[in-house]
Structure formats: structure tokens, C-alpha cells
N, C-alpha and C positions, 0 to 999 in steps of 0.2 A: 086390330090396331095397332099397328104401328108406334114409336114412342116419339114420333114426330109429331104425327097428329092427335098424340097425346094431351103433347106441348101446347099446340096451339089452342086445343079445346079450355084447356087452365087453365094459359095464362093473361087473356082478361080480362078476368075475375080473377084472379091475384089483384092484374093489376089494380080495379075496382076493389080489390078490397083493403090494396092499401091507399091509397088515395082518402081512402074515408077513413079510413084510420088520421090521417095524417091529420081529416080538418082542423081547424075548430070555431067552436062555433058560441066560444066569446069572445067580441072585441074587443079592443083597452077602450082602458074610460080614462083618456089626456084629456083636462082642464089646464092644464098647465104651458105656459109655451117654454116646446124647444130652449131648451140652451143657447146660448149664440158661438160660433167658432170662428175662428180665424186661421187660413193656411196660407205660404208665403205659395205665389207666382215663378214657379221657375222653369215656365214656357220664355223663355227670350226673347220669343217675336211675338207678345204679347205684346198686348198697349198696358200693360195691369205690370213691368217682370220685373222681377225684386222685390215685389209688393205686398204689402199681406190684403191680405181678397177673402171677404165674411160673402155669406148670403143677402150681410142686409144693404149690401153695396149694389141689392141685384131686385128691389121691390118694386111688386107689378110686376114685374119680367120672371119667361116663365125664364130658366136652369136648370143646369144638367150637371151632376157634385157625381162623380167617379174616383171612389177611394181606391185604387190600383201599387202594385208595388212592383219594384222590375229591379232587376239585378242585372 
């Protein structure tokens, strides 16, 4: 057998073993609400530009929050 064919045979098993080792069988138990936070909207084209925005501003609506970093 060549090294390439051995690699192709062993790689799926290694991936499955890695995935099984990373699984978390316990679910977090959170009974308290998450703390509120607010961030300044730095998007100059936004309706809320230069204002503090919070998840509480969008209760009942679907939102997505991205905490990115750019330099």
C-alpha cells in the first residue's frame, strides 16, 4: 500500500475520533437571563448612527450581532 492510500483510509477514522472527543454531552443550565449590553453604532449610514444600541431595542424581531475586529 502506498502512503497516500493509507492516509485516505485512516483520515476518516481520525476525523470521527476527533469529533467524538469534542462532543459535549452536558447542556448548560442557565436559568438567569443574560445581562444586557449596549454598543455604539458606528455605521454612519444607519438610522441609529452614533447612538447606543442594545438587543432590548429589537425585542420580538430576529437580529444578528457580529463582534468583529478590524485594524
